[in-house]
Wavefront OBJ file of the C-alpha trace (Angstrom):
o trace
v 28.050 51.255 43.307
v 31.582 49.697 42.350
v 33.843 47.317 43.899
v 36.547 49.986 44.185
v 36.852 53.784 44.576
v 36.397 56.431 41.966
v 37.403 59.781 43.149
v 36.423 63.197 42.095
v 39.667 65.034 42.903
v 40.208 68.883 42.897
v 37.672 71.308 41.846
v 38.475 74.473 40.204
v 36.052 77.387 39.638
v 35.989 80.592 37.696
v 33.750 83.346 36.788
v 33.773 86.654 34.916
v 35.244 89.660 35.953
v 32.124 91.734 35.639
v 30.054 91.697 38.727
v 26.964 93.240 39.445
v 25.283 93.484 42.674
v 21.277 92.563 42.912
v 20.614 95.730 44.197
v 22.517 97.423 40.795
v 20.683 94.795 38.866
v 16.916 95.742 40.365
v 17.423 99.678 39.750
v 18.904 98.626 36.133
v 15.809 96.365 35.261
v 13.548 99.136 36.606
v 14.964 101.654 34.384
v 14.961 99.356 31.357
v 11.685 97.467 31.496
v 9.780 98.927 34.188
v 7.290 101.135 32.230
v 4.561 100.762 34.897
v 4.430 101.296 38.626
v 2.955 97.793 38.813
v 5.740 96.206 36.816
v 8.173 97.962 39.021
v 6.745 96.416 42.218
v 6.852 92.947 40.409
v 10.410 93.605 39.770
v 11.227 94.502 43.493
v 9.268 91.612 44.773
v 10.975 89.470 42.464
v 14.650 90.552 43.134
v 14.228 90.947 46.761
v 13.053 87.158 47.374
v 16.079 86.022 45.436
v 18.562 86.148 48.465
v 21.375 86.870 46.140
v 23.576 89.521 46.481
v 25.831 89.606 43.356
v 26.238 87.890 40.021
v 28.787 87.554 37.421
v 28.488 88.273 33.997
v 30.645 88.015 30.684
v 28.513 91.189 29.382
v 30.500 94.429 30.660
v 27.802 97.267 29.390
v 25.446 97.199 32.222
v 27.252 99.433 34.206
v 28.402 101.681 31.325
v 27.457 104.653 29.390
v 25.640 103.581 26.622
v 28.311 105.453 24.694
v 30.787 102.680 25.746
v 28.736 99.851 25.199
v 30.543 96.788 23.319
v 27.679 94.208 23.056
v 24.493 96.223 22.821
v 23.548 99.096 20.565
v 25.078 102.513 22.033
v 21.438 103.734 23.347
v 20.007 103.466 26.672
v 17.160 101.150 25.457
v 19.579 98.712 24.314
v 17.691 98.228 21.411
v 17.617 96.461 18.702
v 18.402 93.328 21.371
v 21.245 91.434 19.846
v 20.071 88.237 18.032
v 20.973 84.733 18.850
v 23.959 84.591 16.338
v 25.535 87.400 18.295
v 24.889 86.278 21.537
v 26.671 82.893 20.550
v 29.395 84.341 19.201
v 30.118 85.972 22.588
v 29.616 82.582 24.209
v 32.474 81.177 21.713
v 34.921 83.726 22.460
v 34.546 83.374 26.407
v 34.111 80.004 26.720
v 37.430 79.807 25.452
v 39.021 81.890 27.676
v 37.197 81.014 30.630
v 37.192 77.192 30.134
v 41.324 77.591 29.736
v 41.582 79.423 32.992
v 39.713 77.179 35.022
v 41.545 74.298 33.842
v 44.783 75.888 34.106
v 44.153 76.542 37.801
v 42.854 72.788 38.146
v 46.105 71.338 36.917
v 48.222 73.164 39.283
v 46.264 71.410 41.824
v 46.664 68.071 40.544
v 49.858 65.695 40.831
v 49.315 64.627 36.874
v 50.499 66.152 33.735
v 48.189 67.310 31.121
v 49.352 64.582 28.528
v 47.962 61.882 30.897
v 44.422 63.211 30.816
v 42.570 60.451 28.882
v 38.815 61.732 28.449
v 37.568 65.239 27.993
v 33.968 65.945 29.011
v 32.550 69.230 28.214
v 28.954 70.467 29.378
v 27.000 73.519 28.318
v 23.312 74.526 27.906
v 24.293 78.310 27.236
v 25.794 77.935 23.813
v 28.038 76.019 21.166
v 29.795 75.516 18.277
v 31.988 73.019 16.383
v 34.678 72.713 17.021
v 34.111 73.932 20.572
v 36.053 74.657 23.764
v 37.019 71.422 24.006
v 39.518 71.454 21.014
v 40.805 75.125 22.318
v 41.561 73.318 25.485
v 43.181 70.344 23.882
v 45.549 72.726 21.904
v 46.459 75.271 24.829
v 46.946 72.611 27.573
v 48.678 70.352 25.311
v 46.146 67.163 26.023
v 46.948 64.421 23.871
v 45.640 64.606 20.669
v 44.154 61.112 20.907
v 42.292 62.330 23.931
v 38.734 60.744 24.016
v 36.041 63.680 24.178
v 32.422 64.068 24.871
v 29.796 67.383 25.218
v 26.887 67.053 27.101
v 24.571 70.017 25.735
v 21.526 71.471 26.549
v 20.592 69.151 29.775
v 20.340 72.404 31.946
v 21.276 72.414 35.699
v 21.278 68.819 36.371
v 24.147 67.947 33.890
v 26.572 68.625 36.731
v 25.404 65.168 38.028
v 25.177 63.781 34.423
v 28.779 64.413 33.980
v 29.958 62.912 37.219
v 27.980 59.839 36.108
v 29.535 59.547 32.867
v 33.006 60.024 34.269
v 32.415 57.304 36.708
v 31.170 55.271 34.023
v 34.139 55.979 31.905
v 36.462 54.842 35.107
v 34.594 51.798 35.569
v 35.425 50.806 32.109
v 38.894 52.152 31.436
v 40.977 51.413 34.970
v 43.599 54.058 33.997
v 41.443 56.491 33.001
v 41.534 60.442 33.944
v 38.841 62.347 33.211
v 38.692 66.027 32.739
v 35.229 67.579 33.241
v 34.680 71.243 32.307
v 31.514 73.240 32.534
v 31.017 76.495 31.139
v 27.556 78.013 31.640
v 27.228 81.808 30.289
v 23.529 82.121 31.387
v 23.521 85.982 31.162
v 24.091 85.800 27.520
v 20.054 85.108 27.381
v 19.170 88.400 28.917
v 15.959 89.626 27.319
v 13.815 92.634 27.842
v 10.371 90.566 27.696
v 8.139 91.526 30.434
v 6.845 87.844 31.004
v 6.842 86.406 34.536
v 8.962 83.658 33.010
v 11.720 86.136 31.641
v 11.672 88.410 34.744
v 12.649 85.497 37.088
v 15.272 83.720 34.632
v 16.909 87.289 34.383
v 16.985 87.799 38.161
v 18.419 84.616 39.158
v 20.704 82.922 36.363
v 24.272 84.105 36.353
v 27.779 83.067 34.768
v 30.390 80.108 36.005
v 32.650 77.802 34.983
v 34.073 75.028 36.943
v 36.390 71.886 36.005
v 37.381 68.793 37.906
v 39.189 65.464 37.658
v 37.788 62.066 38.016
v 40.035 59.050 38.245
v 40.381 55.971 40.258
v 43.988 56.439 41.176
v 44.139 58.076 44.646
v 47.416 59.458 44.226
v 46.285 62.268 41.413
v 45.489 64.682 44.081
v 46.644 65.274 47.602
v 44.324 66.327 50.524
v 40.603 66.344 50.514
v 38.817 64.843 47.700
v 35.503 62.690 46.981
v 34.524 59.141 46.568
v 31.849 58.936 44.035
v 29.452 56.302 46.051
v 26.068 56.012 44.545
v 23.956 57.833 41.742
v 20.128 58.141 41.170
v 18.026 59.464 38.469
v 14.327 60.141 38.479
v 12.047 61.902 35.853
v 8.947 63.442 37.514
v 5.561 62.493 36.301
v 3.488 64.616 34.613
v 6.222 67.701 34.692
v 7.374 67.716 31.041
v 6.574 71.378 30.518
v 7.121 72.565 33.973
v 10.820 73.863 32.908
v 11.728 74.242 29.264
v 14.549 75.725 27.473
v 14.622 76.262 23.809
v 16.294 78.586 20.714
v 14.718 81.951 20.532
v 15.489 84.705 18.052
v 17.094 86.678 20.893
v 18.957 83.802 22.910
v 17.432 81.143 24.278
v 13.786 81.073 25.948
v 13.004 80.004 29.211
v 9.764 78.526 31.046
v 9.428 78.026 34.731
v 6.586 76.763 36.264
v 5.725 78.393 39.731
v 4.945 74.661 40.617
v 8.558 73.663 40.302
v 9.372 73.963 44.122
v 6.251 72.050 45.115
v 6.805 69.124 42.538
v 10.343 68.707 43.816
v 9.536 68.755 47.271
v 6.893 66.096 46.451
v 9.376 63.748 45.093
v 12.730 64.307 46.589
v 11.852 62.656 49.946
v 10.759 59.143 48.615
v 13.838 59.410 46.236
v 16.163 60.192 49.217
v 14.477 57.132 51.430
v 15.011 55.025 48.582
v 18.566 55.864 47.754
v 19.474 55.454 51.877
v 17.834 51.799 51.759
v 19.699 50.753 48.757
v 23.032 51.697 49.875
v 22.089 50.545 53.732
v 22.582 54.139 55.312
v 20.684 56.140 57.902
v 19.570 59.654 57.489
v 22.450 60.044 60.520
v 25.050 58.914 58.461
v 24.777 61.827 56.030
v 27.217 64.732 57.082
v 26.529 67.227 54.162
v 23.634 68.485 52.097
v 24.825 69.461 48.397
v 21.087 70.828 47.307
v 21.456 72.587 43.773
v 20.483 76.358 44.823
v 17.883 76.901 41.945
v 16.352 79.509 43.948
v 15.444 80.122 47.358
v 11.791 78.782 47.080
v 13.187 75.530 45.986
v 15.524 75.475 48.793
v 12.828 75.948 51.327
v 10.642 73.404 50.010
v 13.788 70.700 49.922
v 14.427 71.957 53.456
v 11.042 71.199 54.670
v 10.311 67.841 52.908
v 13.798 66.589 54.033
v 13.228 67.916 57.487
v 16.576 69.682 57.446
v 17.453 73.036 59.163
v 18.577 76.110 57.512
v 22.250 75.650 58.694
v 22.115 72.366 56.934
v 22.011 74.136 53.937
v 24.481 76.768 54.617
v 26.541 76.166 51.793
v 23.758 75.777 49.115
v 22.459 79.451 50.318
v 25.937 80.848 50.262
v 26.752 79.849 46.548
v 23.273 81.293 45.722
v 24.065 84.445 47.508
v 27.412 84.738 46.080
v 26.844 83.800 42.474
v 23.072 83.084 41.516
v 22.489 79.898 39.563
v 25.058 78.896 37.111
v 23.085 76.262 35.354
v 25.145 72.750 35.604
v 28.244 74.515 36.672
v 26.834 75.073 40.047
v 27.236 71.798 41.591
v 30.986 71.608 41.266
v 31.012 74.882 42.925
v 28.582 73.800 45.806
v 31.016 70.712 46.054
v 34.259 72.745 46.067
v 32.540 74.684 49.004
v 31.939 71.734 51.026
v 35.261 70.180 49.872
v 37.082 73.549 51.856
v 35.232 72.687 55.153
v 37.116 70.754 57.908
v 34.984 68.247 58.510
v 34.837 64.544 56.428
v 31.901 62.223 55.729
v 28.834 61.445 53.491
v 27.275 64.108 51.279
v 23.701 63.990 49.780
v 23.643 65.734 46.620
v 20.393 66.769 44.735
v 19.549 68.772 41.701
v 16.565 68.934 38.605
v 16.461 70.310 35.557
v 14.124 70.027 32.639
v 12.075 67.107 32.437
v 11.467 67.516 35.247
v 14.656 65.440 36.237
v 15.685 64.972 39.635
v 19.438 63.920 39.965
v 20.600 62.242 43.189
v 23.835 61.100 44.558
v 25.926 60.153 47.547
v 29.849 60.881 47.898
v 32.041 60.743 50.585
v 34.362 63.375 51.363
v 37.680 61.798 52.455
v 41.266 63.285 53.546
l 1 2 3 4 5 6 7 8 9 10 11 12 13 14 15 16 17 18 19 20 21 22 23 24 25 26 27 28 29 30 31 32 33 34 35 36 37 38 39 40 41 42 43 44 45 46 47 48 49 50 51 52 53 54 55 56 57 58 59 60 61 62 63 64 65 66 67 68 69 70 71 72 73 74 75 76 77 78 79 80 81 82 83 84 85 86 87 88 89 90 91 92 93 94 95 96 97 98 99 100 101 102 103 104 105 106 107 108 109 110 111 112 113 114 115 116 117 118 119 120 121 122 123 124 125 126 127 128 129 130 131 132 133 134 135 136 137 138 139 140 141 142 143 144 145 146 147 148 149 150 151 152 153 154 155 156 157 158 159 160 161 162 163 164 165 166 167 168 169 170 171 172 173 174 175 176 177 178 179 180 181 182 183 184 185 186 187 188 189 190 191 192 193 194 195 196 197 198 199 200 201 202 203 204 205 206 207 208 209 210 211 212 213 214 215 216 217 218 219 220 221 222 223 224 225 226 227 228 229 230 231 232 233 234 235 236 237 238 239 240 241 242 243 244 245 246 247 248 249 250 251 252 253 254 255 256 257 258 259 260 261 262 263 264 265 266 267 268 269 270 271 272 273 274 275 276 277 278 279 280 281 282 283 284 285 286 287 288 289 290 291 292 293 294 295 296 297 298 299 300 301 302 303 304 305 306 307 308 309 310 311 312 313 314 315 316 317 318 319 320 321 322 323 324 325 326 327 328 329 330 331 332 333 334 335 336 337 338 339 340 341 342 343 344 345 346 347 348 349 350 351 352 353 354 355 356 357 358 359 360 361 362 363 364 365 366 367 368
């Protein structure tokens, strides 16, 4: 993609301290919204099919007595549900805390000083404010007051790729750029008690996560393993605009997830992958790692079949899904961080998706 290498250095991942097992959450949901035997069976089927074991949330109420609730009204029915204003206010507070924690951990791994960072790129589709958590980071990390800032908002899961592409472009344009990327996705703020299938599924798979990373052209900005960003490719899939949507509602953000999404992605990902290999003059055997966004079990299974992979090829994706659930755009960095900890080096094929439907792919090279 470029005549000189651009590196994704260390990655820092952070989750809220509140953790709920999927088993606990299923029992909780049965009590809260499972008013009929049929609905309880649907909930059981959905939660047991996720392969998720636990998820993290900024909301601490779910395993407390109603008298101890701090976010919901102090009654077992949790009614009236908090409005979008209350949910976004919690996002603002927690985004400041969690993004700072992630970046502080990241800076400890790097061989640069905070005031050397030239660009700050923040990402979220689960909340917003002005000023945002970017200004909080500048103040508390003592970043340069003249730092260049960008925010990618409301893009969904595929924004993990958009952030890396923008960082790559900035490094192409500015040889001395050091780009700090920070994802804050607090999906559980948008939990709702509606019982339509879209809401039930969203409640069962989405979770909270925060991740940060540094991108630059200077190999010496970190030590040990890192990635070289080799190639990106984006594709909007035809006639799929309404298969996944994400809009602002009165009680948080409303999500629509079509049951056709896994089949649509499976139909298109193989030709996109083959085209990418052709452009890069690679063979399938050159790919050592597979970083497929774990949007859900069905998606991983369909992509596995479409690309003729074994389940072992997708162990990192399944592990992130099992341990954390779907954390929207932050999930890609969680996944890449887990691969970075593996002993081998080599090429990584990464793929993710989001509203559009948009299919994003990338090839990175894990190097010593």
